[in-house]
Backbone bond lengths (Angstrom), bond angles and torsions (degrees), N, CA, C in turn:
res aa  C-N    CA-C-N  psi(-1)  N-CA   C-N-CA  omega(-1)  CA-C   N-CA-C  phi
1 M - - - 1.441 - - 1.533 109.37 -
2 E 1.317 116.85 133.04 1.462 121.36 -177.60 1.535 110.62 -72.98
3 E 1.315 115.05 137.68 1.464 120.78 -179.45 1.532 110.39 -75.66
4 T 1.324 116.62 136.31 1.460 121.45 -179.56 1.520 110.15 -73.15
5 K 1.321 116.61 127.82 1.464 123.10 176.18 1.527 107.93 -99.72
6 W 1.320 116.04 135.84 1.460 122.78 -178.35 1.522 109.37 -113.48
7 V 1.322 116.16 147.99 1.460 123.37 178.35 1.526 107.80 -112.49
8 V 1.320 117.25 131.61 1.470 120.56 178.01 1.524 109.30 -71.88
9 D 1.310 116.02 128.56 1.462 122.08 173.13 1.528 106.23 -85.96
10 K 1.325 116.12 94.50 1.468 120.95 -173.54 1.530 112.91 -65.18
11 A 1.321 117.26 -24.37 1.469 119.92 178.02 1.525 111.47 -69.77
12 H 1.333 117.03 -18.49 1.460 121.27 -177.78 1.523 112.10 -125.24
13 S 1.315 116.78 20.97 1.463 122.20 180.00 1.525 109.34 -131.80
14 S 1.331 116.45 154.85 1.464 119.47 177.29 1.523 110.43 -155.47
15 I 1.334 114.41 153.66 1.458 122.60 172.15 1.526 105.60 -123.68
16 E 1.330 115.85 116.16 1.464 121.79 -172.90 1.524 110.48 -128.23
17 F 1.331 115.11 167.16 1.456 120.72 177.62 1.520 109.57 -146.92
18 S 1.316 115.68 163.48 1.464 121.24 171.66 1.520 108.39 -144.53
19 I 1.342 114.56 152.75 1.462 120.91 179.77 1.527 107.86 -152.11
20 R 1.313 116.30 146.60 1.471 121.36 178.03 1.530 109.58 -68.33
21 H 1.316 115.03 141.44 1.466 121.77 179.85 1.518 108.97 -123.45
22 M 1.335 116.48 123.15 1.469 124.71 -180.00 1.527 112.52 52.83
23 M 1.315 116.15 26.43 1.467 122.35 174.58 1.534 113.23 69.06
24 I 1.344 118.79 -0.10 1.462 119.79 -174.66 1.531 114.83 -121.68
25 S 1.321 116.95 -14.30 1.462 118.87 -177.93 1.523 109.78 -146.01
26 T 1.317 116.33 -179.30 1.460 122.09 -179.25 1.520 109.91 -126.08
27 V 1.323 116.17 133.48 1.461 121.91 174.10 1.521 107.10 -102.88
28 R 1.313 115.43 135.73 1.460 121.75 178.41 1.522 109.42 -114.90
29 G 1.305 115.24 150.66 1.457 120.59 177.09 1.505 110.43 -154.17
30 K 1.328 114.67 178.87 1.465 120.13 179.63 1.517 109.20 -150.67
31 F 1.310 114.28 165.90 1.458 122.57 172.12 1.521 106.29 -109.75
32 T 1.325 116.37 123.42 1.460 119.67 -174.20 1.521 113.60 -92.83
33 D 1.335 118.09 -9.96 1.455 121.35 -179.22 1.524 109.31 -126.01
34 F 1.318 115.79 110.60 1.456 121.29 178.42 1.518 109.12 -152.42
35 D 1.321 115.28 157.29 1.456 122.40 175.84 1.514 108.12 -132.08
36 A 1.314 115.23 160.89 1.458 119.95 177.78 1.516 110.03 -147.07
37 E 1.311 114.70 143.89 1.457 122.54 169.96 1.521 105.27 -110.26
38 I 1.327 116.30 117.21 1.460 121.23 -176.44 1.521 108.07 -128.16
39 S 1.327 115.85 135.42 1.457 119.75 177.50 1.522 110.03 -144.07
40 G 1.323 115.05 159.73 1.453 120.96 176.93 1.510 112.34 117.71
41 N 1.329 114.47 -173.28 1.455 122.44 -177.94 1.522 109.36 -114.05
42 P 1.348 118.82 113.68 1.460 119.94 -178.22 1.529 113.81 -63.06
43 A 1.325 118.06 -15.51 1.464 120.15 176.01 1.534 110.77 -73.34
44 D 1.341 117.06 -16.49 1.465 122.90 177.23 1.528 107.52 -135.15
45 F 1.330 116.52 92.15 1.465 121.29 -173.90 1.528 112.67 -54.92
46 S 1.337 118.12 -28.87 1.464 119.86 -177.57 1.531 111.95 -64.70
47 T 1.342 118.57 -16.92 1.471 121.46 178.60 1.525 112.67 -90.14
48 M 1.320 116.91 -7.74 1.469 121.25 -173.37 1.535 111.51 -83.60
49 H 1.329 114.19 140.95 1.469 122.55 175.21 1.524 107.28 -139.66
50 A 1.332 116.10 144.80 1.469 119.41 178.28 1.518 109.80 -149.83
51 R 1.326 113.46 151.24 1.470 121.48 174.18 1.525 106.50 -140.13
52 F 1.320 115.99 118.18 1.463 122.42 179.26 1.519 108.87 -104.68
53 T 1.318 116.23 135.99 1.456 122.62 175.48 1.524 107.15 -123.71
54 I 1.327 115.95 120.09 1.457 122.77 -175.57 1.522 109.10 -111.53
55 K 1.311 117.23 129.85 1.463 122.37 174.98 1.530 107.86 -82.68
56 V 1.320 116.68 111.24 1.466 121.36 -175.29 1.529 111.37 -63.15
57 A 1.326 118.39 -30.68 1.468 121.27 179.28 1.524 112.04 -61.04
58 S 1.331 117.20 -18.48 1.469 120.84 -178.34 1.525 112.97 -84.70
59 I 1.332 117.43 8.18 1.457 120.70 -179.50 1.528 110.29 -59.22
60 S 1.323 115.77 136.59 1.461 120.87 -178.56 1.519 109.90 -144.02
61 T 1.345 114.58 120.67 1.468 120.42 176.74 1.527 111.42 -115.51
62 G 1.323 116.31 2.78 1.456 119.62 -178.09 1.515 113.25 88.12
63 N 1.339 117.30 5.24 1.461 121.45 -179.83 1.535 107.21 -138.43
64 S 1.330 117.83 110.50 1.469 120.86 -173.03 1.528 112.74 -63.46
65 D 1.340 118.44 -37.17 1.471 119.41 177.59 1.531 110.81 -62.32
66 R 1.341 116.63 -45.20 1.470 120.36 179.16 1.527 109.91 -64.65
67 D 1.344 117.27 -42.88 1.463 120.53 -179.91 1.525 111.04 -60.31
68 N 1.336 117.32 -43.15 1.469 120.54 178.46 1.525 111.15 -64.25
69 H 1.339 117.47 -37.52 1.461 120.40 176.88 1.527 110.26 -65.22
70 L 1.325 116.96 -41.53 1.461 120.47 178.45 1.531 111.59 -62.36
71 R 1.316 117.49 -34.69 1.471 121.91 180.00 1.534 112.18 -76.02
72 S 1.322 117.23 -18.61 1.471 122.40 -172.45 1.532 112.39 -66.91
73 D 1.342 114.37 167.05 1.466 120.79 177.19 1.527 111.28 -61.41
74 E 1.305 117.61 -24.95 1.457 122.09 -178.94 1.538 112.03 -66.19
75 I 1.342 116.16 -30.14 1.471 118.07 -176.56 1.533 111.63 -119.20
76 M 1.325 119.61 -76.37 1.463 121.51 -173.94 1.526 114.53 -96.48
77 A 1.307 118.44 -16.29 1.483 123.37 176.42 1.526 111.48 48.73
78 I 1.328 116.01 61.26 1.467 119.93 -171.69 1.527 114.13 -67.97
79 K 1.318 118.45 -21.51 1.469 118.74 176.66 1.518 110.48 -66.52
80 E 1.321 116.40 -40.01 1.463 121.31 179.88 1.532 112.22 -85.99
81 Y 1.336 116.34 -33.55 1.462 121.91 -176.74 1.530 109.97 -128.42
82 P 1.331 117.41 76.17 1.465 120.33 -173.28 1.525 114.99 -74.55
83 E 1.351 117.55 -13.10 1.460 119.48 -175.54 1.522 112.31 -131.68
84 I 1.311 114.43 150.31 1.461 123.91 166.18 1.520 105.31 -109.38
85 V 1.336 117.10 136.53 1.463 120.52 -178.64 1.520 109.37 -127.12
86 F 1.331 115.42 137.98 1.459 121.81 171.57 1.519 107.91 -127.67
87 A 1.328 116.69 123.14 1.463 122.55 179.37 1.523 108.95 -122.98
88 T 1.331 115.88 124.91 1.459 119.55 -177.29 1.523 111.38 -70.30
89 K 1.330 114.61 148.11 1.460 122.47 171.47 1.526 109.42 -110.05
90 S 1.338 116.50 -37.20 1.464 120.41 177.30 1.525 108.85 -156.47
91 I 1.320 113.86 149.59 1.466 121.27 175.20 1.520 105.83 -131.04
92 K 1.332 115.79 125.04 1.462 121.78 -178.92 1.513 108.26 -126.14
93 G 1.296 115.07 157.06 1.452 118.18 175.32 1.502 111.99 171.06
94 N 1.319 113.30 165.47 1.454 120.36 174.70 1.526 106.52 -138.43
95 G 1.311 115.35 105.80 1.450 118.59 -178.79 1.503 111.32 69.89
96 E 1.328 117.56 -117.55 1.458 121.57 -173.65 1.522 114.05 -77.35
97 D 1.327 118.54 -35.92 1.469 121.38 -174.85 1.522 111.46 -79.93
98 V 1.334 115.23 131.91 1.460 121.25 -177.77 1.526 109.25 -131.20
99 E 1.331 115.93 141.89 1.464 122.48 173.70 1.523 107.11 -127.04
100 I 1.339 115.09 119.67 1.464 121.31 -177.21 1.523 108.02 -114.24
101 T 1.320 116.79 115.86 1.458 122.86 178.67 1.521 107.93 -105.74
102 G 1.320 115.53 133.83 1.453 118.19 179.70 1.505 112.28 -165.95
103 D 1.324 114.56 178.69 1.461 122.13 179.43 1.517 109.11 -98.29
104 L 1.324 115.66 123.77 1.457 123.22 176.71 1.523 107.69 -106.10
105 T 1.347 115.44 127.76 1.464 120.46 179.03 1.518 109.09 -118.39
106 I 1.331 115.17 119.14 1.463 123.56 176.59 1.522 107.00 -130.13
107 K 1.328 116.96 129.77 1.467 122.46 179.66 1.530 112.03 53.22
108 G 1.330 115.99 38.34 1.455 121.29 176.37 1.518 114.73 77.23
109 I 1.318 118.07 3.44 1.466 122.27 179.94 1.522 108.38 -108.21
110 T 1.329 116.07 125.93 1.464 121.64 -177.91 1.524 110.03 -110.10
111 K 1.330 114.97 129.72 1.465 122.10 176.63 1.525 107.89 -136.36
112 Q 1.315 115.35 149.35 1.463 119.58 175.20 1.521 109.00 -79.24
113 V 1.326 116.77 134.88 1.458 122.73 176.83 1.522 109.08 -132.43
114 V 1.324 115.52 160.13 1.461 121.76 178.35 1.525 108.70 -124.01
115 F 1.315 115.73 119.69 1.460 122.06 172.29 1.521 107.91 -92.71
116 K 1.318 116.48 136.74 1.466 121.97 173.91 1.511 106.69 -112.76
117 G 1.327 115.91 139.41 1.449 117.12 -176.10 1.501 114.68 -160.96
118 E 1.312 112.54 -164.43 1.448 121.14 -176.95 1.525 109.35 -132.36
119 Y 1.304 115.60 129.09 1.454 122.31 176.37 1.525 107.59 -83.86
120 G 1.328 116.27 125.76 1.458 120.80 -176.92 1.511 114.08 -85.55
121 G 1.328 117.19 -11.72 1.452 120.56 -179.90 1.514 112.03 106.19
122 E 1.337 113.95 179.67 1.456 121.81 -178.38 1.522 108.66 -127.98
123 I 1.338 116.07 140.45 1.466 121.29 179.52 1.527 110.04 -143.13
124 K 1.323 115.16 169.16 1.458 121.07 168.98 1.519 106.18 -103.00
125 D 1.347 116.62 127.64 1.464 119.55 -179.07 1.536 110.59 -83.10
126 P 1.338 117.75 173.97 1.469 120.37 -177.69 1.528 114.40 -63.47
127 Y 1.340 117.53 -11.60 1.464 121.75 -178.12 1.529 112.34 -102.08
128 G 1.325 116.90 5.36 1.456 121.38 177.98 1.511 115.18 90.48
129 N 1.340 118.39 0.75 1.465 122.06 178.55 1.524 110.16 -82.00
130 Q 1.331 116.37 143.68 1.462 120.63 168.58 1.525 107.27 -82.45
131 R 1.322 117.39 139.46 1.468 122.85 179.84 1.521 109.80 -134.12
132 F 1.327 114.73 150.31 1.461 119.61 168.26 1.523 108.67 -138.60
133 G 1.330 115.43 157.62 1.454 121.05 179.79 1.515 110.74 -131.33
134 L 1.318 113.91 154.54 1.452 119.51 179.62 1.519 109.34 -160.59
135 T 1.315 116.24 143.64 1.456 122.20 172.08 1.526 107.37 -122.46
136 A 1.329 116.30 145.05 1.462 119.72 -179.38 1.525 109.32 -154.08
137 T 1.328 115.69 154.04 1.456 121.14 -179.14 1.530 110.39 -144.34
138 T 1.321 114.84 153.76 1.462 121.54 172.91 1.522 107.49 -151.12
139 S 1.314 115.60 165.65 1.463 122.19 174.06 1.518 108.51 -123.45
140 I 1.319 115.69 139.75 1.464 120.91 178.25 1.523 108.82 -129.16
141 N 1.316 116.17 158.36 1.451 121.71 168.63 1.522 105.55 -90.81
142 R 1.325 116.80 112.69 1.462 120.93 -173.50 1.526 112.63 -60.92
143 A 1.336 117.71 -31.00 1.461 120.73 179.34 1.526 111.65 -64.77
144 D 1.340 117.63 -27.81 1.463 121.35 177.19 1.528 111.20 -62.15
145 F 1.339 116.51 -20.84 1.463 122.07 -178.90 1.529 111.92 -109.16
146 G 1.327 116.25 18.76 1.463 120.34 176.22 1.518 114.61 78.76
147 V 1.329 117.83 10.86 1.467 121.83 178.05 1.528 106.26 -98.01
148 K 1.340 115.07 84.63 1.467 120.73 -167.33 1.522 115.28 -107.87
149 W 1.328 119.04 -10.51 1.459 120.59 -174.80 1.527 110.44 -54.62
150 N 1.325 115.41 139.32 1.453 121.61 174.79 1.515 108.41 -162.13
151 M 1.313 116.13 172.78 1.452 121.82 179.59 1.529 107.83 -143.76
152 V 1.336 116.12 133.57 1.457 120.64 176.59 1.525 108.38 -78.49
153 L 1.320 115.96 132.14 1.460 121.20 -179.95 1.525 110.96 -85.03
154 E 1.304 116.36 150.80 1.460 122.09 -177.29 1.529 112.44 -55.31
155 G 1.327 117.10 -41.59 1.466 120.97 -178.50 1.514 113.27 -86.99
156 G 1.314 117.63 8.03 1.463 121.92 -176.88 1.518 109.93 101.46
157 G 1.282 115.71 162.51 1.456 120.48 -178.03 1.522 111.60 86.95
158 L 1.322 114.95 -178.26 1.457 120.84 -175.84 1.530 110.86 -123.12
159 M 1.317 115.21 155.51 1.466 121.67 178.83 1.528 111.01 -61.53
160 L 1.356 116.90 -45.47 1.462 121.22 -176.09 1.521 111.16 -122.77
161 G 1.309 115.23 143.83 1.453 120.63 174.28 1.519 110.51 -71.22
162 E 1.303 116.57 156.91 1.465 120.90 178.01 1.527 111.30 -78.54
163 K 1.332 116.50 -29.74 1.462 120.67 -176.95 1.518 110.25 -86.24
164 A 1.323 115.61 131.13 1.464 121.93 172.99 1.523 107.27 -116.17
165 N 1.326 116.63 131.11 1.457 122.34 176.91 1.519 108.39 -97.05
166 L 1.326 116.34 133.54 1.456 122.04 -179.76 1.524 108.60 -114.95
167 F 1.338 116.43 136.46 1.454 122.53 -177.00 1.523 109.71 -127.77
168 L 1.316 116.57 133.28 1.459 122.68 176.43 1.524 108.72 -120.17
169 Q 1.313 116.02 126.31 1.464 122.80 170.70 1.518 105.21 -118.12
170 L 1.319 117.19 114.75 1.455 121.08 -172.89 1.518 111.64 -123.13
171 E 1.324 115.58 131.63 1.460 121.89 166.15 1.526 105.37 -128.31
172 A 1.315 115.99 126.29 1.457 120.80 -178.38 1.520 109.49 -130.22
173 F 1.336 115.72 155.67 1.466 119.66 -178.06 1.520 110.69 -142.87
174 H 1.321 115.03 163.01 1.462 121.17 167.30 1.509 107.44 -143.23
175 P 1.334 114.78 142.17 1.468 119.09 -177.42 1.526 111.49 -70.41
176 P 1.333 116.93 162.14 1.470 119.07 179.08 1.538 110.72 -61.48
177 N 1.308 115.81 150.75 1.481 120.68 -178.53 1.504 111.62 -67.40
């Protein structure tokens, strides 16, 4: 039996992050350019496989100076490491709750991470396509992936938190057979 291939609906999907700023607030951002290869049957998570490729240059926090700093050799070094990749190893779940285990590669460093999320279900859209949705989140220590830049603040503390939260909002579809 041929494996079902899914296409990411980029208009209804996003890859976002958040990180503490100066110990008192949170900065949020997103990656606007990414692709994914997804296959399997969402009714049986054990058949699902995915590989996400994110273009780091597409980082957007709403502030061009900050975005350029994030792209620089000091932080993400996009000339040397233009992509972030996440490849699933296993997807488990029962109904709404989903656990996605996979290898995350940032700046050439690969670590296993676990996203926890919620399966939104599967439907047929008005155009005859099958669709499914899912949201998932994880937290990583950015220094584990070579993203170490920071600055000590005059009153104590650091400019950036060590923990980065990653958020995935996914809607995918496949046309009728």
